[in-house]
N, C-alpha and C positions, 0 to 999 in steps of 0.2 A: 277258608277266606286266605286270599294271598296277602302277604305283607308287603310294604313298600319295597323291601329289597328283593323279594322274589319278582315282583313286577319290574325292577331296574335290570334284574338279569335276563328276563325274557326279552327286553328291549335290545340289550346287549347282544343277544344270541341272534334275534331276528337281523340286526344290522348286519352282522357278519355273514349270515345265509344269504342277504342280499347282495352281498359282493361276489358271491361264488358264480362263476361262467355256466352258461346254459347247459353245455355239454357236460356229460357225466365225466367226474374226474377218475383217474386211475386207482386201481385198489390200493395201492401204497399210500396215495395222497390221502385217500379216504381213512386209511387206518391212522395216519399221522394227525390228520385232524380230530378223530376221535380221541387219540392219546391226549392231546394238549387240551381238549375240552373237559376230559376226565380229570386231568391234573389241576385245572382251574377250579372245578367243582370241590374238588378234597381240599384244595388251598382254602377256598372261602368257607367250606363248613368248618374245617378247623379252627379258622381264626374269626368265626362268626360272631363268637361271644366276646371277641376282644374289640375289633374295630371293623365293621362290614364294609364301609366305604372305602377304607384303605386297603381291604383285600381285593375290592374291584379294580383299584387302580393299579394294584400289582398285578393283576390278571392282564389288564390292558397293556402294561409295559413289559410283560413277559415276550421275548424273542428267542427264536431257535437261531442256532449259530448259522451265519451266512457264508457262502463260499465263492469265492471269484469265479472259478470255472465250474459249473455244474456237473460236468463230467467227472470231476474228482471227489465230488461230495460223497460221503458214505451212505450206503443204504441204512435207513433206520432199522433197529431191532423191534420187530413187532411179534416176537415168538410168545411174549407174555401178555398180548392184547387180543381181545376177541372183537367180532363185530357188534355184539350186543353186550350191554353191561346190565348185571342183575342188580335193581336196586336194593333188595334185601342183603345181598352179599356185600354190596358197597357200605350199606348202613352197618352191618356187623364188623366190616374191618375199620370203619371210622371210630366206632366205639372202642374196638381193641387198641388201635393208635391212642386214642385219648386217655385210655387207663394207663398204657405205657408212659405217656408224657406225663401223667399226674404222678406216678411213681417216682420218675426222675426228678420232677419239682420237688415232691416231698423229702427225697433222698438229699437233695442240695440243701433244703431248708434245714434238715437235721444236721447236717455237716455244718453249716454256718453256725447254727446255734451251738454246736460243740466247739467250734473255733473260738467263738465269743466266751465260752465259759472256761478257755484255759487260763492256768494261772499266769501271774504277771512275770515269772521266771521262763515259763515255756514260751511266751511271746517275745521276750527280751526286752520289753517296754520298761524294765527295771534299769536298763543302762544308763538312761539320761538321767534320771534322779540320783543314780549312784554316782555318776561323773560330777554333778552339782555339789553332791555332799563331800565327795573327795577333794573337789577344789576348794571348798569353804575351809575344810581341815587344813589343807596345805597353805592356804591364805592365814589362817590363825596361827599355824606353827612357823611360818617364814616371814610375813609381813609384819614390819614394826611400824609404831606411829611416824617415825622418821621417814620410813619408805613411802607414806602417803604424801608427803610433802614433795618428794623427789618424782612423783608420777608425772608431774606436767612437763618437767625437763625431759623425762625419758620419753613421753609421747611426743615433745617437740622435735627431738632427735629422730625418732623413728620417722615422723612426717617429713621432715627435711630430707632423710635418706630417700624415700620414695616419691618425693616431690608433691606431696599431698598439701594442697591449700584449702583451708576451710575458713568460713567467715569469722571474724572476731565474735568471741564470746564474752560474756560479761564474767569478771572475776568471782569466784565462789569462796566462801568461807569455809574452809575444812575444820576448823577448830571443833566444832560440835561434832562432826564425824570422828575425829580424833578421840575425844573424850568417849563417845559410845563403843568405839573400837576397844579401847583399853577396858572398859566395863565389862564387855561380853569376854573379852580374853581372860580377864581375872576370873570369871566364873567356870573356866575350863579346868578339869582336873589336871594336875601336873603331870601325870603319867601318860597323858595322851599328847602332850607336846613333844615334837620330835627333838627340840634343843635342850629340854629339861625333862628329868625323870623324878623328881621329888628328893634327891641327894643333895641338892644346892646347899652349900655352907655346913653340912652336918660335920664333916670332919674337923672344920675350923671351930665349930660350937662345942664338940667334944673335947678338943684340946684346952679351949679357952675355960671349960668347966672344971679342968684339972688345975688351972691356975698358970698355964703356960702362956707366955706373950712373948712379942717380938723381940729377939736378941740381936741377931746379926743382920746385917743388911744382905739384900738377896738380888742377884742378877740372873734372868731369865734369857737363854740363848736358843731360840728356835730352830728347828731343821729345815731341810731342805723344801721348798715350795710352801712354806708355812707362812712366811712373811708377805703381806700385801704389798703390791707394787702400783705406784701412782704415776700417771703422765705429767711431765712438766714442760712438754713441748709447746712452743708458742707459734710453730710453723703452721700455715694456714691449712695444711691437710689434717694436723693433729690437734688444732686449737679447740674442736669441739669437744675434746676429751680432757682438757686442762683439769688438773686436780681430781681427775676421776681414777678410780681403781681399774687398772687394766689387769691385774691379777687379784682374785678374790673379790667377793661382793657380787651383788646381782648386776651391778653395771658390766661386770666382765661377762656374765651370761649373755647379756644384751649386745654387747661388742662381739663376741664369738658367733652369736646367730646371726645378726644383720651386718656386720660389717668385719667378716672374717679376714679378708685380704689385708685391710688396713692393721688389724689386730696383730695377725702374724709378723707383718713387716715391723711393727713398733717392738714386739716383744724379741725378735731376733736380735742377736748381737752381732757386731761386723767381724766376719770371720778371719780378717787379719790384724786389727787391733785389739780384739776381744771387748771393746767398749760399744758405745751406743752407734747405732748406724745413724747416716745423715739425717736431719731433721727430727729425728725421734730422741726423746729425753725421758727414760723411764728410771725413777728412784724409789727407794725402799720407803714405805710408810712409816711414820714415827708415833711414838707411844705405846701404852698398854695395848690398845686396840690393834696395832699393826698385826698381832699374830693370836689375838684372843679368839677370833672365829674366821674360820674361811669364808663361808657366806653364812647370812642369817640361819641359825638353826643347826649350823655344823661347827661346833666349838672346837678349839685346839687347847689354847692355855687358860681358858676363862674359868675353869672348874677350879684349877690351882690359884689363879688370883682371887677366887672368892673366898677360899678357905684360908689363905693368907691374910686376907683383909679383916676377917673375923678375929684374929690375933694380933691386930694393930698395925698392920702393913698398909702402907700407901705410897704415893710417888715420891715421898721423901726417903724411904729406905727400900724401896722395890723398884728395880729398872728391868724393862724388857729391852734387849739389845737387837733390834731387827737389822737386817742386812739384806743386799740384792744377791740372793743364792745363784744367779746366773753368772755372776763374774768369778774369775779365779781368784784365788786368796790374794795373789800379789796386786791384781787390778783392783781388788776390793779395799786395799790399802791406799793404792796410787789415786783412783778417782774420788773414793769417798772418805779417806782416811778412818776406816772403820776400826782398824785396831788401835790406833793412836786414841780415838774417843773413848773407846771400851777401857784401854788402860787408863785414861785419866778419870773415867768414872768411878773404877774401882778404888783408885788411889784418893779420890775426894771423898768417898765414903768412910775411909779410914782416918782421914784429917778431921772431918766433921763429927763423926760419931765414936771414934776410937775404937772400933771393932773390925776384925777381918771380915771378909765377904764370902758368902755361899753362893756358889755358881751352880745353877741347875741347867743342863744342856740336853737337847733332845735330838737323837739321830744325828745328821751332819752337824748340829750344833756341837756335838762332842768334838768333833774335828776342828772346828773353828776355835773352841777352848783350847785345845792342844796348841795350836798355832799362836794363840796369845801368851801361852806360857813361854813359847820360843822367844817370844818378842818383849818379854818383860825386862830383860837386861839391855834393851836396844833404845835409842832415842832416834827420833826422825828430823832430819833438816831437809827443807824444800828450798830449791832454788829456780828462779825463772830461766836461767841460762845453763843448762846442764853441762855444756862445753868447757866452763870454767873448771879449774883445778878443784879437787876435793880439799875441803877445810883440813888442814894439817893439824895432828894432836900427837903427843908423845905421852908414853907411860912415865910412872914415876922415877924409872930409872934412865930416861932420856931416850929410849929406843922408839923406833916409830910403831904403831899399832899394826898388828898382823890381821886382826879379826875385822876388816872392813869390807863392807859390800857396796859396790858403788854401781850406778847407773852410767853407763856411756853415753857419749853425745847422742842426740836424736839421729835416727837413721842406723845406729850401730846396734850391737847385741850386748845384753847385759854380761857382765864378767865378774867373778868372784876371785879377787886378788888372793894369791897365796894359798888358794884353795882349789876346789874343782872348776875348771873352765867350763863357761856355759855360753853356748854360741847366741842364744836370743832367748828373751823372756816372753815375748809374742809379737815378734816384728816391731816395726817401728810405730811412735806414737806421733802425733800432730806437734808442730814446732812449738806452738803455745802451751803445750801440756808440760805441766811440772813432772819431775821425776823425783823418785824416792832415794834417799841415802840412809843406809842403816849403819849405824855405828855401834858395835856391841862391845861390852866390857870384857876385860879378860877373867873377871871374876868367876868362880863356879856358876854355871848357868841355872838360872831359876831362883838363886838365892834372894833377889828383890821381891819375887812374886811371893815367897814364903812370908813376907812381911803384910801382905794385903789380902791373900787368900786362905781361908781355914779348910774349907771343904769343896770337893768338885762332886757333884752328883751327875752322873753320865747316864741318862734315860734312854732305853732302846738304842744305846750307842752303836755305832758302826766302827768298833776298834780296829779292824783290819785296815782301813774302813773299806769294806767291800761290799758289793751287791751283785749278784748273778744277773738281776734284771738290767744292770747297767750296761752289760754286755749287749744282751739281746735288743736293748733299746738303740744303741748305737749301730748295731749291724742291720736290723730291719724294721726299727720303730715299733717293736712289740714287747709284751710282757705277758704274765700270767693274767693279769686283768683284761687284757684285751682279747686274747684268743679263747678265754673260758667265758666270754659273753655268749648269750643265747644268740641264734643265728639272725634273728631280726635285729637286736642291737648291734651284731657286729656289721651287718649290712649298713646300717644307718651311719655308724662311726667311720666306715671305709667311705662312704659317699661324701659325707660331711667334712672328714678330717682323716685324709688317707694316711696309710703308713709312711709312704714317701715324706709327705707334709710333716708327719711328726718327727721323724728321723732327721729331717733338715732342721727341724727346730732344736731338738735334742744336741745335734753336733754343734750348734752355737753357743750353747750354754756351757761355757768352759767349767763352771762351779760343779756341774752334775758329773763332770769328768772324775772328779776327787774320789768317786766311789767306785772307780774301776778295780778289778780284782787285784789284790796285793798278796805277795809272799810266794806266788808261783806253786809249783808241784810239792814243795816242801810242806805247805800248809794244806792245800785243796786236794792232794792225792795225784796219782799217775794214771796210766792208762788201764790198770788192773786193780786199783785200789785207793780208797779214800779213808779218811779218819771216821767219817760219819756214815759209812755204808751200813744198811741195815743188815741183819743176820740173815744169811741165805739169799743174798741179792743175786740177781741174774746179769746185772748190769752195773757197772760202778759209776758213782757220782764223780770219779776223778775224770771221766771224760766229759767235760764240760759242754761241748758241742758234738753231737753224734749224728749219723746218718743212716737211714735203714738201706742196707745193702742192695735189695731187690728194687729200690727206687732209684739207684744210682744209673746215671747213663754212661755211654762208652767214653764220651768226653771227660767226665769226671773221674773215670778210672784211668785215662790217660794222663790226667792232671796228678794222679796219685792221692786224690781227695779221700782222707780217713778221718776217723774220730779223733779229736782232738782234746788235750788236756788244757788246763787254765793258761798256761804259759804259750802253747802252740795256738790255743784259740784267741788270745789276745793278740798275737802277732798277726793271725789270719784276719781277725776283724779290723784291725789298724789298716791292712792293705786294702780294705774296702771302704776307706775313708779318704777325704781330700787331703792334700799336702798341708793346708793351713790347720787342719785338726791335729794332724801327725806333728807339726811344729808347736802347736799349743801343748800338746801332750809332754813332749820333750822338755819344754823349756819351764813347766809347771809342776810336773808330778814325777814321781819315782814310784816302781812297783815290786821292787825285790826284797830280799830279806838280808841283813847285814850282822854277821856273827863278830867280826872283828872290833875290839873294843877302841883301838886307835882311830879306826875309820867312824866308828860311832861317834867319838868326840868330835872329830871334824866335820862330820853332817850336822853338827849343831848351828853351822853357819852357812848352810846350803839350803835355802828356802825350798827347793824341790822336794826334799825329805821330809818336811815338816808334818805333811799331811800323812805319812806312812809311819805308824808306831813301830813296825818292825826294822827301821832304818834308823832311828833316833832314840835319844834316852828321856826319860821322864826328868821334870825340873828336880834341881839340887835343893829340895823342901822337904826335909824329913818331918816338919811337923804338919804337913798337909795330909788330908785323909781323902781317899777316893772311894765311892760308892758306885758300883756297876749295879744299874737296876733294868731289868728286861723281862719281857713275857716268853712264855713257851707253852707250846700245846696247839699252836695253829699251822696247819698246813702251808708250807712256804716253798717257793720255787728254788731249786738248787742247782738244776742243769737241764739241758733241752735236747731233743730231737729236731733237726732241722731237715728242710726240703729244698730243693733248688729247681728252677724253672728257666724259661727262656731269657734271653738278652733284653735289656730295657735301657731306655735314656733316663738319666738322672742327673739333676744338676749337683748333688752331692756325690757323685762317684768318684773314685781315686783317679788322680792324675797318672797317665801312662808314662812309662821311661822317656818318652820322647816328648815330653812337656817342653814348652817353650817358657823360659824364665827371663825375668829382667836382669841387669847387670849385678844387682846387689842380691839377687838370689831369691826374690821375693816376687809375688803376683805370678805364679806359675799357672799357666793355662794349657789345656791340651786341646790341639786343633781337632776339628771334627773330621772324621774319615771321609774317604769318598762315599757318596750315596748317603751320607749322614746316617751311617750304621749305628745301632745301639751297640754299647759296650760293656754295660754292666749286668751281671748275672743276678737274677731275681734269688733272694734267699728269704725264707720264711720259716716261722715256727711250724712243725708239722702238726697242724691242728686236727687233721684227721686220724691220728694216731692216739688212741686210748687203750690202756690195758691196766686195769686195777687188780688183777690177779697176780701180777709180778712185783717183785721188790727190786728198787724202789717202784712204787706204782706210777703210771704215767696218766695223765689227763690231758688231752688235747696237745700232745707234744710237750708237755712240761713233766719233768721228773721231779717229784715231790719230796721234800726233805722236812727237816725240823727248823723251827724258828717261831717268829711272831706274827707270820702272814706276809711280812715284807722283807725282813732281813734274816739271812741264815744264821742258825744257832752257832756255827764256828766263828762268823763275824760278831756276832754278839757277845760271846763269852770267852774266847780262846785267849785274848792277851791278859783279861782280868784273872782267870784261874790259873795260868801258866805262864804266859810271856812276862808279865810285870812282877812275878814272883821271883824273877831271876834278876840278879845284880847286874848283869849285862845292860838290860833295859831299864833298870829301876835302881841306880846305884845309891839313892839316899834312902833306900828301903821305905818308901812311902807306903803306908797301911792301905790295902785294897781289899774292899769288902764287896762281895757278890750277893746280890739278893735276886732269885729268880721267881716271877711271879707266874702261878699255873693260869692258864687260859680258862676261864669257867663261865662262859656268857650266858644271859638269859635269852633263849630264842625270841621270846616275845618283844624284846626291846631293841631298837634299830641299832643301837650303840653299843649293846651287850650287857649294860649295867655295872654294878658295882665291882664284879670280879672278872672283867674282860681284861685281856691283856694283849690285845691286838696293837700293833706298832703304833697307831695314832691314838686310839680309843683309850690306850693305857693311861694317857694323861688325865683321865677323869675317873679312874678306878680308886677305890677307897684305899687299897694298900699304898699305892704310890703317893696319894696325897698325904697319907700319915706319915709316911717316911720324909717328905720334904718339909711338911710343917714341923716335925720333931727335931729335924736337923737345924732348921732355921730358930727354932726357940730354945735351943741348947739341951735337948733331950735325946741327942743322937746315941747315948749309952744303951738305950733300949733296943736299938736295931741290931739285928743279928743275921749272919748268913743263912742263905735259904737256897736249897737245890732241889729241883724236880726233873733234871734232865740228866743225860749223861755226859755232860760237856766236860767233867774233868777227866773222864776215860777218854773221850775223844781227843782232848788236848794233849795227853801223854803219849799219843801215837803219832803226833806231829814231829817233824824233822828240827828240831830247836837247836841242836848242835851240829 
């Protein structure tokens, strides 16, 4: 019996036969027709179990390729066809094809089942839930209840930036959300929070259990970039940032990410005046919170504040002295009156509490403290019209005072009368800006300070004060932290915040220039030797900037470019900076070493020398005590391998000798050359060069030395163990105690734990907190010197005499 489908096929075949012409076709046409009919039959037979009608339609629409010119049409290949088709053979062939197809289907099914049985790690489906969990952990670590209240303001700022308009939404009450957030956070083990590790208040509690309690008022002076900076500008461009943190805090990350150009323009200082640029107004935050944490979760001084609070310290006897670390020290007093305020605070503590003050300073804060010592015997007079004569005063014998530092009229340069002439302090100031006049007593310097300060704790101090990374930052906008990033991170950093942009920002911050290397070759070594060279070294640290000979071009050899010591390198770096930066350096800082005691005495009244302990003496305060506390054991950048490239255009390039200047010598500009050719040669740390088998070892172009991860060991300890032991620089014989803390971090903890001695993380270490609390509570007699490095041996090798 024929099925309906078979009948349908007969009808189709009959219709096709009826369309053939009466005359007999050629053999080729007959064979071609038979091949098409056979193909249709095989197709329908194969698909018969699936959808017979669809197979018939597929057969009907099947067409052979047509040709426009029949003469060019290829002759069909009929070698594999026969005139007659054997039904039995066709049936066997179809059965074989069906089996093969079934095997392939079964194989695909097994493969699909195996794929579905793969573990969650093999399929990478775990990445999404892992990302969600990580995001929640970060939120718990960094987001505080106060941040929830600020989310609306941040969202509004972001929407305004991208011109996103949404319909007005009803106000929501987030109070309940804040309560639940606090409840969940309180149930998280402390060790899993990034900003805490379970050691909070422990040092203070142990000291309080011994009966120790607050005795001396304490002043904390933070280091460079530690103080938060706020915007006080009311100009339309900066008004959305009013009273917002431009440095530090979550808001800084938001501004850098979504409003980078405006943030850079606000943070840069005017290269001529060294003060705020037009329309921008950035000031240091105030209070304990100004430097307690950099951003939520990254503490700085908060551990020390917590432990001091346990032994009865509060805002009545504890003061954190924040400052705008971008400014030169002169401008810090001229614009903000910083040293006058700090001096008044210390004197106020003595009047109210009848006790001398303990000053604990970190990093660059140690330099700020020393400048305060020099100003202790000076008082400040401010006058609206600096062109008026200096107020006259006479000594007890009727003679005119000789130790007078006066600011000349606006538009002139600062001159120190009867001392060393100074051409300019940092070019001119606005007419309305007040000028500073220092009137210093003829009494032994520092005598007044001894009545108010008992101890100075210099933590991770930069006593030279020098950092190798300052040189590389000013030359190429780089340092060890940037060149040793993984390639992906380095690419993102360069695309987001390039070397040229970083360098331009650094060059505008005169305060950071105080960390320029000081002492020259006498301290840091020469081309063949350095005091801290490791045994069997193949290349000396004395060569601060070196080049690989095989990578120097013919032009470099013609320029006689060679490896450079600290003195040579300092001059070379300055040649690659703008004239305004060179003027700022000359009028604010000095980098040598002074051995003549008469000149050292005169330097007491030269403010350029006050940031260099190698050119000034300690205060005449024999009752004062110094504690130098710093870490050792973490790899630190000491010197560099550099590479050079093609020429480029750069806004911060040095002015050429044919620069055009105004009549008063200011505002020098270099005319663009013909065709606007680039003039600045690219220089960068040779990050491709790594060789850990040599001494000192080289990682990404950085020669590794000893230190606390940021400051070199020589800068940390040389003055404490050798320089200040000599009467030349310490005429009053102030007792200086050095405590080195070994760097023993816990790898599982992000900040290293209780025994870390990294440059910043040491502020949370148990050892340092114990030292500070003991001094503040009157138990300083328990503190003893401790050395874990060869700093005493290195210091004896330096050329002090």
